[in-house]
N, C-alpha and C positions, 0 to 999 in steps of 0.2 A: 389919371381914371376919374372920372367923374362920381359925385358923392350924392347921396338921397336919403332921407329918413326911411325910417322902418315900415313906412306906412305909403309913401307917394314918392313914385319915382320922378328922377330930374325934367322939368319940364323942356318939351321939344323946342328947341331956338336953330333949326336949322331952316333950309328952305327947299322947294318942292324942284325935284330935277324933272327936265323933260327931254327925255334922251330921245336922238334920231328915230322914225318908224321903223319898226322892224329889228329895232339894237341888238344884235346877237341872237336872232330868232332861231336863228340854226340848233342851239344849244338846248333848246326845247327838246328836241329830236333823244337827245340822251339822256343823261341823268337831270332831273328837274330840279331838284336841291341844289345842285351846282351852278344852275343858270339864275337862280332867284339869288346865290352867295355871291355869283359872278356880279350882278345888278348893284347891290347894297358895297361891295366891294370899289365898284367903280362908281356911283353914283351916291353913295349917302343913304341916309335913313328913311326918306319919303319921296316917292320917285312915282310920275306917272308915265304909264309904259302903252304904247300904242302899236298892235298889231295884228294877226288875228285872232286873237285873242288880247283885251284891251283892261287894264287896271291900275287901281293904285296901290302900291308897294309899301308897308309900313313896317321899321324895323326897329322901332324905339319904344322903351316901355310905355312911355306916357303916351302913346299914339295908340298902342297896341289897348292899354288900359283902356281908352276911349271906345274903343270900336267894342272891347268885348262888355264894359259895363254898360253903354246904349245900345245893346242888343236887344231889341224889342220896343226901341223907341226911334232911333235914328238908323239904327241895323237890322238886317233880319237873314234869314237864310233862304230867302228866295232869289239864290243867284243861279244862274245856270250849271255852275257845279254841285252845287245843290239839287237841282231839279234832277241832273242825271241819277244821283244817289235815291230818288223818290222813284224812279225807275225800278229800282231794286229794293228799297227797302219801303214801298209805299209811305204812308203818313205817320211812321212811328216815331216815338220820341227823339230821335237822330235828328229827323229833320223837321218834324213838325210846327206849327207858328200859330199864334194867336191863341185864340180859347181852347184849341185841341192840343197843345202845347200845356196850355197850365192844367189842363184836366188829368191829362196823362203825367202830369210831374206830380201832381198832387198825390194820385193814386199811387204813385211808385216810388216815391221818396221814404214811405216808411220801409218799405224793404230792402233798402240799401245802405240805411244808417250805419253808424260804427257798431251799435251792439246786435241789430239785425243781421249784419252778414258773417258774425262770429256763430253763425247758425252752420254757415259752411266750413269752418275749420275743416273739421275731423276728416270731409269731402276731400279738401285738399291737402292734408298732408297724408290722406291714405291713396291718395292718387301718385303723390312724389315717392311716395317707400315704395310703391308697386315697383315704378320704374325703376328707383334704386336697385331693385332686387334682380329687374331684367337686365338692369347694367352688367351683374356680375359676369357670366359668361365673356362678355364682350373684353372686358378688363382683366380678365384671366389669359383671354387668347391675343391679347395686345392688337386684338381688330381696331381699324379707323371707323369710325360711324360720324353721320352729320348729328351734332349737337342741335343745330337749326330746325331740321326736321323730328327729334324727339321733344324740343319745346313746344313745337307746334302742337304734337300729339299729347302731349300731357297738361296744356292750357285748354286744348278743344274737349280732351275728357270731364274736366273742370267743369267747362262751362255747360258742356251737355249734362254732365249730371247735376248740376244744380239746376238747369230747367226742367230737364225729364225724369230725373233719377234713373232708376236703371234699365229704364225703356232707351235711353242715350244707348247700351251696351249692342241692341240690336240691330242698330242702324248707323254704328257710329262709322263706316266707310261711305256711306249715301250722302250722311251729314258734311264731310269730310269735302266728298266732290261739292255739294252744293255752294258750301262756302268758299271754295277755291275760285268758282267760276264768277260768284258774288264779287269776288274783290279782282278778278282780272277786269271784268267789266266795269266796277267802280273807279280803277284807278287811268281808265284811259283820259286822256284830255278832250275836253268840251267843243271839238272843233265843229265847224259849222255843218248842218247835214248830217256827219256821222253821228253825230251823239244824238239825234231824234231816234226815239223807240221804234218808230215805224220802219226805220232803213233797215233792209233784207242782210244785214251783216250777218256774219257767222256768230259772233260773240252776242249780239243781239239775240238771234235762235236760241244758241245755248243758254242764256239768261232768261227768256219766258220758259224753257223749259225745265230750269232745275227749279226755278220759283212756282212753277204747278205742282212739283214733285214735291217740293219743303211744305207747302202748304195744305194737299192733301195728306201729308204727314201729320201736321200739326191737328187741322181736323181730329184725326184718329185718336188721336195725345186726347184732346178736349173732350172728345167724347165718351172716351176712359172715365177720364174724371167725372163726368156729368153723370155718368153711369154709376158713381159711386165708388170709382175705383180709390182707395187711400192712400196720399202722399204729402208729403208736406215740402215738394220742390217749387220751385219759382212760378210754374205754370197754373199748381195748383192754387198758389197764392193769389195770382193774377185775378184766377177764376172767382177768387174770394174776396177780392179789392173791391170797395164800394165808395165813390167822392164823397167825401164827407160833406161837402155843399149840397150835391143833389141826391146823392142815395143812388144812384146810378151805376151800376158794373160797367167793365170793359165788354164790347163787344166781340164775339169769338174771332172776327178777323182785325179789332184793334188789338189782339194777343196773339195773333199771328205776327203780325206786324211789329210788335214789341219783342218778339222770340227772338224774330229773325236779327233784329238789331242787337241784342244781348249779346246773341252767339256769336255773330260777328266783330262786334266792338268787344265783346269779353275775353275773347281768346286770339284775336289778332295782336291787338297792342302789349298783350303780357306775353305773348310768345316772341315779337320782335325784344322786348326789353331783355328776357332772359338770354337770348341769344346773344345778344350782346355784351351781357355783363362777363360770361365764359372768355369771351375776348381781351377783355381789360382785364381780367384775375390773372390770364396768363403770362398777358404783357407786363402785369407789374406784380410781381410775386409777394412782394411787402405787403400790399393791400390784400392780396389772399391768405397770407401767415396770420394778418391780423383779425381779418375776418374769420378763420378759424378757429383762433382761440376765443374769439367771441363766443363762438357757438360751444364750444368745449367747454369752456367757462358756466354760461349762463345753462344750458341744457343739460349737463351731464352724462352720465351712462343711458340712461334712460330716453322714453322717445320724447320728440317734442309737444308740448304741452302749450295749449293757448293762454296760461299765463306767461309762457316765454317770450311771445310774440313784440308784446312792449318795450321788452327789456333788451332785442337786438336791436340797440340803438346803431353800431357802426354797419350792420347789416343792412339795413335800410338806407344809411349815409352810400354806401355805395351802390344802392339802385338808384337811388335819387341822381348822383353824381353820373350814373352810365345813361339814364332817359336827359341829361341836359346834354350830354353830346350827342348821343343817339335818339336823340324823341321819336317814339313808335308813332302816332299820329302827326307827320311832322308839319303838314301843311294847313291853314285856315282860311277860309274868307267870309264874305259880309257881302251883301247888298245894300246899298244907301237906300234906307225904304223911305227917306225924306232929304232935301238938299240940307247937308249939315258942314259945318266947319271945321275940320280937319287939320291941324297944325299952322292955323291960320289962313288956311287955303279953302275958300268953299266949293264942295265936292256937289254934281249935281244928282239928282233920285235917277237910281237905275244904275250909277256905276258899281263895280265891284273894288271893293278893299280885301287886300288878301295881306298875310305875311307867313314866314315862313320859322317854324320852332328853329330847325337845324341852324340859321344865322343868328337870331334873334338869341338863342342860348350858349352862343360864342360871340356878343357882341364885346369887343376889346374895351369899351367903354365902362362896363358893369360888371365884368368878369377878371380876375387877374389871369395874367397867360392863360387866355380861355382855351386853348387846343390841349392842356396840360390836363389828364385826369387825376383828381385830387378830390375824394370823398370828403376833405376836412373842410371842404367848402360849406357842406350842409351840418355840420356838427351844432346841434343847437345853440343858439345865444351866438355863433360866429358874426363876423362883422360883415364879412360877404356875404351870408346868408342873410341877412338883414336888407343888403343893398339890392336884394335880386327879385322884390315886387314885382312882378309884370315882366320882368328879365327872365323869368321860368315860369312856362305855362305849359308843362306837359298836359294836363288833364284838362285845358280851358281855362275859364276864369268868366266872373260873374253871374247872371242867373244860368248860362246854358255851359257851366262848368260841369263836367263828365258825372251824371247819376252815381257810376260805377265805381268812383276814385277807391272807396273804402274796401271795396271788394277785390279790387285789382292790386291794391297796396298791401295787403294781406296775402292774396295770393302769392306775388312774387316773394315775397320775404320767405312764406313757407316753402315755396319749391325750392328755393335757393338753399335755405337753410339746410333742408333734409339733403339735398344732392351733395352739396359743399362739405356735408359734414360726413357723407360715404367716400365721397372722391375728388383728387385732383384732376380736372379735365385741362388736358393738354392738348395744346394746340398739332396737329401733325403739321411735317415738313411740305405737305401737298397742299395746305392750307392758303386761300388766296384771299386776301384782305381787300375787301371793296364794298362800295356801299350802293344799294339800290334805293332808289326814293319812288315808290309807285303809293297804294292807298297805304300802306305802314314805310318805314323804313328798314330793310332787313339787309342782313349780307348777303351779298350779290350770290355768292357759288357757294351760299351755307356756310356752316362751321366744322370744318372735319378735325377731326381731334379723337384721340387713343384716352384710355382712362385709368388712372392708377388707384389703386382700393387704399384708403389711409387706415392707417393700423386704430 
């Protein structure tokens, strides 16, 4: 195994592979993560692929680090893939560039710091406790339910209530429909003509309708806050935020774009991670036993408290390892903003550079027995954990690291802790274990399971 310091990954010393035109192109029609994994297995960690969609594929931590760290310099998000995202998300923080991105990041960063997100702890815990109560009749009857659907519901509720407070409950089903349409659209490959927003496809028409309805709802929420409706939700905080450099607030349209990005990114990725963790706990009962032992020891007989969260070290390790093997937002890409040297090769302006977290997180040069589920990799101070810099980037890295990382990690720990404390989630014999890689990486057929109440 290659070795590296705790700060810098081993320098890439390979060569650029140039496979034949359209190499294994047909695999893109199936599971896209499998397609990229096949490329790196066949050709190595640096590939110039030419086909209907041409790109440079990187799968080495030092190359990934350069791409992420030099975003806003040599790389940006003005790629055909992010252009498609802009059709759905407008020019929000997820896709914004230049001065717009810097301004939005300055305004929003204080809302998502480690201390700021503690404000949402009780909301997260109460949403998970409500789900635990709803599960009681199912556990008693032995009925099979889809845990993936359940995780989608609880994370959407948390994101919705964080943004809109109690107003979310009034329109929960509509928001669920809007997010489904937006995710379906965003996951489509950027094929010529079809990717154009003017193309009269069914999904384009559905997206335009969903966006119109969502923005109408957002305008109603903003109007209520401006009329004096008191709330501490994120919409109210965005309305109150002012740029420290200019003193200017966000416009209503900017708030709507940021809210859309938060509700999509804020629940879809968490839902994916929580769906996969139950699969891994069922397959590794010794890990589940250790997790529940920690929950019993730390939390005791009372409710989960905020001060318990940093003490749930093993719980977090389990989640980190789950996101290594099943990275929710599995695919990343950048446009080459100016000619740059990458891996010793000049890359022309306008090229697209991509990487798959699914393949990167399983790189045999940086992970011991990479297909094995082992939370001990992430024990603080562990040697393998030190080697994993930029071989493990579930939330990205550099200036564009996910602004919601602290919110997401607390949410994952809270929901897992509350539910695993009350229940054993046992995969049913009808469960079909297969991965689907769309906008996020999810269990293709859901997670069919039955529940056993813990004493």
